[in-house]
Legacy VTK file of the C-alpha trace (Angstrom):
# vtk DataFile Version 3.0
C-alpha trace
ASCII
DATASET POLYDATA
POINTS 363 float
-29.414 24.703 45.121
-31.930 25.150 48.242
-29.746 22.481 49.968
-26.526 24.132 49.130
-27.861 27.624 50.266
-29.136 26.109 53.482
-25.460 24.690 54.091
-24.034 28.239 53.056
-26.367 29.743 55.527
-25.696 27.486 58.386
-21.758 28.011 57.975
-22.162 31.752 57.691
-24.261 32.055 60.827
-22.013 29.752 62.993
-18.855 31.342 61.675
-20.543 34.949 62.723
-21.707 33.419 65.923
-18.377 31.689 67.301
-16.020 34.605 65.857
-17.996 37.238 67.406
-18.306 35.393 70.611
-14.635 34.356 70.893
-13.374 37.896 69.764
-15.597 39.730 72.461
-14.635 37.419 75.082
-10.645 37.701 74.265
-11.276 41.573 74.430
-12.901 41.324 77.597
-10.023 38.986 79.148
-7.452 41.215 77.969
-8.889 44.276 79.601
-9.586 42.171 82.831
-5.945 41.001 82.750
-4.668 44.614 82.460
-6.925 45.641 85.392
-5.803 42.750 87.406
-2.110 43.467 86.934
-2.391 46.799 87.804
-4.243 45.970 91.118
-2.042 43.125 92.166
1.483 44.700 90.861
2.321 45.521 94.413
1.961 42.327 95.839
3.995 40.709 93.004
6.833 43.186 93.795
6.563 43.066 97.569
6.528 39.117 97.845
9.105 38.755 94.721
6.833 36.505 92.782
8.684 35.112 89.865
7.741 36.270 86.319
7.404 32.568 85.200
4.919 31.955 88.163
2.958 34.892 87.675
2.646 34.045 83.850
2.092 30.058 83.932
0.920 29.643 87.307
-1.541 32.714 87.890
-2.706 34.184 84.628
-2.568 31.058 82.486
-5.152 29.516 84.976
-6.885 33.084 85.641
-8.082 33.324 81.863
-10.155 30.045 81.867
-11.846 30.814 85.137
-12.748 34.069 83.844
-13.689 32.970 80.419
-16.011 30.595 81.530
-17.424 33.181 84.171
-18.209 35.469 81.384
-19.234 33.134 78.791
-23.108 33.111 79.325
-22.865 37.120 79.056
-20.956 37.175 75.884
-23.112 34.239 74.388
-25.983 36.474 74.395
-24.267 39.769 73.484
-22.456 38.002 70.659
-26.001 36.880 69.270
-27.556 40.056 69.746
-24.738 41.929 68.143
-24.170 39.985 64.911
-28.038 39.105 64.591
-29.040 42.720 65.029
-26.594 43.685 62.327
-28.087 40.921 59.835
-31.472 42.369 60.419
-30.281 46.056 60.092
-28.871 44.848 56.678
-32.308 43.064 55.948
-30.574 39.708 55.645
-32.942 38.361 58.152
-35.590 39.346 55.828
-34.171 37.773 52.872
-33.508 34.517 54.634
-37.110 34.105 55.650
-38.394 35.311 52.329
-36.618 32.694 50.654
-38.837 30.060 52.201
-36.418 29.231 55.251
-38.607 29.101 58.473
-37.451 30.920 61.520
-37.273 27.651 63.304
-34.804 26.381 60.767
-32.841 29.641 60.725
-32.183 28.653 64.638
-30.422 25.375 63.785
-26.872 26.897 63.104
-27.386 29.248 66.463
-27.973 26.140 68.210
-25.104 24.035 66.662
-22.640 27.101 67.653
-24.388 27.196 70.947
-23.646 23.539 71.469
-20.059 23.948 70.785
-19.729 26.536 73.343
-21.861 24.823 76.013
-19.783 21.526 75.586
-16.567 23.422 76.188
-18.073 25.186 79.064
-19.318 21.942 80.701
-16.114 20.070 80.029
-13.994 23.273 81.569
-16.393 23.778 84.279
-16.288 19.953 85.400
-12.570 19.112 84.729
-10.256 21.823 83.566
-11.138 24.741 85.703
-11.021 22.839 89.150
-7.576 21.889 88.244
-6.342 25.276 87.017
-8.007 26.946 89.997
-5.969 24.742 92.410
-2.662 25.899 90.923
-4.172 29.582 90.735
-5.306 29.513 94.550
-1.732 28.139 95.578
-0.195 31.279 93.895
-2.763 33.533 95.524
-2.180 31.904 98.840
1.776 32.247 98.617
2.039 35.595 97.011
-1.118 37.531 97.398
-3.158 36.541 100.328
-2.352 36.307 104.045
-1.810 32.614 105.171
-5.063 30.989 106.338
-5.547 30.965 109.875
-8.653 30.336 111.997
-9.954 28.995 115.239
-12.747 26.724 114.861
-15.629 26.479 117.585
-17.652 23.423 118.497
-16.468 21.085 115.851
-18.869 18.008 115.632
-18.187 15.368 113.107
-19.026 11.814 112.396
-16.021 9.838 111.258
-17.991 6.757 110.426
-21.403 5.266 111.485
-21.059 5.057 115.283
-17.727 7.212 115.702
-17.982 10.739 116.708
-15.464 13.456 117.642
-16.009 16.854 119.316
-13.630 19.790 119.622
-14.674 22.865 121.842
-12.131 24.830 119.754
-9.263 24.097 117.238
-6.387 26.266 116.264
-5.347 25.384 112.515
-2.232 27.180 112.784
-0.870 25.177 115.551
-2.847 21.978 115.059
-3.994 22.090 118.639
-7.625 21.127 119.713
-8.883 21.795 123.208
-11.679 20.005 125.248
-11.642 17.030 122.626
-13.940 13.952 123.058
-14.202 10.782 121.000
-17.125 8.648 121.265
-17.846 5.205 120.118
-21.544 3.903 119.926
-22.983 0.255 119.303
-26.700 -0.279 118.778
-27.190 3.027 119.686
-25.432 2.597 123.068
-22.184 4.531 124.136
-19.585 1.929 124.865
-16.505 3.852 124.786
-15.435 7.610 125.366
-12.254 9.395 125.377
-12.148 12.829 127.009
-8.789 15.120 126.752
-8.048 18.738 127.848
-5.644 19.177 124.774
-4.894 17.214 121.635
-1.873 18.038 119.784
-0.693 16.888 115.984
2.767 15.357 116.186
4.124 15.714 112.531
7.240 13.791 113.192
5.256 10.562 114.284
2.211 11.409 112.285
0.152 10.900 115.412
-1.907 12.723 117.698
-0.832 13.499 121.109
-3.514 13.182 123.757
-2.965 15.362 126.835
-4.792 15.021 130.261
-7.005 12.472 129.196
-9.934 10.196 130.661
-11.052 6.899 129.065
-14.436 5.500 130.047
-15.151 1.737 128.686
-18.500 0.641 129.165
-19.634 -3.135 129.084
-23.179 -3.558 130.128
-23.232 -2.774 133.660
-19.563 -2.731 134.122
-17.626 0.498 133.438
-13.879 1.063 133.454
-12.192 4.583 134.123
-8.451 5.178 132.791
-6.781 8.341 133.418
-3.381 9.875 132.310
-0.833 12.619 131.332
-0.656 11.806 127.710
-0.186 9.249 125.191
0.321 9.173 121.342
-2.409 7.437 119.196
-3.707 7.477 115.518
-7.424 8.717 114.681
-9.049 8.396 111.283
-8.772 12.346 110.519
-5.847 14.473 109.834
-4.978 18.193 110.214
-5.550 18.635 106.514
-9.048 18.263 106.918
-9.297 21.654 109.250
-7.077 23.488 106.612
-9.545 23.928 104.027
-10.850 27.096 102.774
-14.389 27.083 101.607
-13.471 27.958 98.217
-11.107 25.065 98.002
-14.163 22.926 96.795
-13.604 24.875 93.485
-10.296 23.041 93.116
-11.976 19.527 93.070
-13.289 18.082 89.568
-17.038 17.159 89.745
-16.248 13.166 90.661
-14.047 14.326 93.499
-16.434 17.067 94.646
-19.350 14.488 94.693
-17.310 12.252 96.745
-16.331 14.778 99.268
-19.924 15.869 99.631
-20.672 12.365 100.409
-18.121 12.117 103.109
-18.882 15.338 104.534
-22.419 14.316 104.853
-21.273 11.150 106.488
-19.127 12.967 108.917
-22.131 14.953 109.906
-21.038 18.210 108.550
-23.689 20.753 109.562
-23.826 22.750 106.130
-23.118 21.422 102.842
-25.214 23.344 100.734
-22.505 25.913 99.298
-20.836 22.532 97.956
-24.239 21.141 96.465
-24.655 24.641 95.043
-21.191 24.471 93.414
-21.857 21.174 92.040
-25.143 22.001 90.525
-23.957 25.275 89.082
-21.404 23.601 87.076
-24.005 21.952 84.884
-26.677 24.793 85.071
-24.078 27.330 83.588
-23.475 25.410 80.353
-27.349 25.103 79.750
-27.840 28.656 80.081
-25.907 29.020 76.637
-29.050 27.618 74.841
-31.517 29.551 76.606
-29.429 32.955 76.073
-28.903 31.894 72.454
-32.746 31.527 71.824
-33.737 34.662 73.686
-30.882 36.586 71.841
-32.000 35.465 68.432
-35.792 36.273 69.121
-34.887 39.737 70.272
-32.588 41.132 67.974
-33.984 39.326 64.720
-36.322 42.076 63.684
-35.135 45.578 62.402
-36.142 48.239 65.173
-35.804 51.917 65.311
-33.029 53.226 66.969
-30.560 50.790 65.404
-28.654 48.038 66.913
-27.584 50.208 69.831
-31.187 49.789 71.626
-31.002 45.772 71.024
-27.288 45.466 72.337
-28.331 47.806 75.242
-31.172 45.482 76.043
-29.131 42.122 75.635
-26.635 43.495 78.092
-29.311 44.323 80.567
-30.893 40.990 80.323
-27.621 39.437 80.588
-26.911 41.241 83.759
-30.364 40.348 84.989
-29.871 36.700 84.564
-26.316 36.864 86.409
-27.729 38.969 89.119
-30.861 36.307 89.302
-28.567 33.543 89.810
-26.213 35.130 92.395
-29.544 36.025 94.327
-30.812 32.493 94.121
-27.381 30.826 95.137
-27.292 33.257 98.132
-30.731 32.140 99.046
-29.798 28.492 98.901
-26.603 28.967 101.084
-28.190 31.466 103.619
-31.691 30.609 103.545
-32.078 26.860 103.467
-33.469 27.107 100.062
-33.176 23.779 98.129
-29.818 24.124 96.226
-30.938 22.160 93.067
-34.002 24.500 92.773
-32.167 27.666 93.673
-29.496 26.735 91.108
-31.866 26.110 88.342
-34.352 28.994 88.999
-32.749 31.519 86.627
-32.643 28.914 83.998
-36.310 27.612 84.352
-37.284 31.529 84.453
-35.343 32.601 81.384
-36.537 29.290 79.499
-40.290 30.446 80.161
-39.180 33.827 78.814
-37.407 32.047 75.787
-40.374 29.873 74.818
-42.664 33.067 74.843
-40.388 34.976 72.814
-39.791 32.327 70.327
-43.708 31.829 69.860
-44.018 35.323 69.307
-41.063 35.600 66.744
-42.422 32.718 64.709
-45.805 34.376 64.551
LINES 1 364
363 0 1 2 3 4 5 6 7 8 9 10 11 12 13 14 15 16 17 18 19 20 21 22 23 24 25 26 27 28 29 30 31 32 33 34 35 36 37 38 39 40 41 42 43 44 45 46 47 48 49 50 51 52 53 54 55 56 57 58 59 60 61 62 63 64 65 66 67 68 69 70 71 72 73 74 75 76 77 78 79 80 81 82 83 84 85 86 87 88 89 90 91 92 93 94 95 96 97 98 99 100 101 102 103 104 105 106 107 108 109 110 111 112 113 114 115 116 117 118 119 120 121 122 123 124 125 126 127 128 129 130 131 132 133 134 135 136 137 138 139 140 141 142 143 144 145 146 147 148 149 150 151 152 153 154 155 156 157 158 159 160 161 162 163 164 165 166 167 168 169 170 171 172 173 174 175 176 177 178 179 180 181 182 183 184 185 186 187 188 189 190 191 192 193 194 195 196 197 198 199 200 201 202 203 204 205 206 207 208 209 210 211 212 213 214 215 216 217 218 219 220 221 222 223 224 225 226 227 228 229 230 231 232 233 234 235 236 237 238 239 240 241 242 243 244 245 246 247 248 249 250 251 252 253 254 255 256 257 258 259 260 261 262 263 264 265 266 267 268 269 270 271 272 273 274 275 276 277 278 279 280 281 282 283 284 285 286 287 288 289 290 291 292 293 294 295 296 297 298 299 300 301 302 303 304 305 306 307 308 309 310 311 312 313 314 315 316 317 318 319 320 321 322 323 324 325 326 327 328 329 330 331 332 333 334 335 336 337 338 339 340 341 342 343 344 345 346 347 348 349 350 351 352 353 354 355 356 357 358 359 360 361 362
């Protein structure tokens, strides 16, 4: 009989948790979509975006992105909402009074949290990057202006001992100015190409070097070659200069980690925002467990003022977590703070809060 009651309680809490979470999430997503349509309807009409593309390319990929973004917030709100109602109806008192410990009562909560965290982890690392790629392609075509930029002072390592430099590069015309290509062996320079202008020839898939000078150094012997122009192949292409920073969001986690390794090999000056994105994909799902424990501990007691006070406190704590997360990520990107620590600081801090509240609730 006791075992049957436990199973019944588990099913009841899991059903309440997941039902409240998905209902609240669906409600806020519907509101978000309505506001987004009202904001972008002029762009859709002006650029004649097809209805099919709007629905399937944009909004079908818009929803998973924002669902995952809002999931920690609505995990907490869902737990606060239905647990505080259980407490108000003295259901929590009845559960604990029947001999079920607070620790055992947390089990179905953690099972439901595992379901949500697993979905969030899978979507974060594999599904959302691919859906984001389709969504960004739609935005670039029908909403945003074309991506145009002139890069300054580009230094890159193509492979160990091989370096390139651009004084400036125009990604619209695929033209670079004051270009140099250097090769080193055992720390010594043995080849250097300098050019006033380098242009990508899309028909030949080659770079055209204009007004160039080549120095070849062999011990004490040096050879100098000069000319007007010639075509050649380099181990880099214009696509590498076309990427927006948010394009890292379109890479699944294995691809992102490989890209980070390549960028570090090429001598990229700042890969912190890439590391932040990589670590964030794991830390965000983990927050589901922490916020679930805090939510149960905060709302499992009947308080004066009804469930409104508890829901209000829950929303405040949720937004505090999100704000804390954004601030720590900004510190990592702009203040050279270690990205792994910066991304996990909100979880560490709120995990300490969760442990404190849990011990207090058990007593």
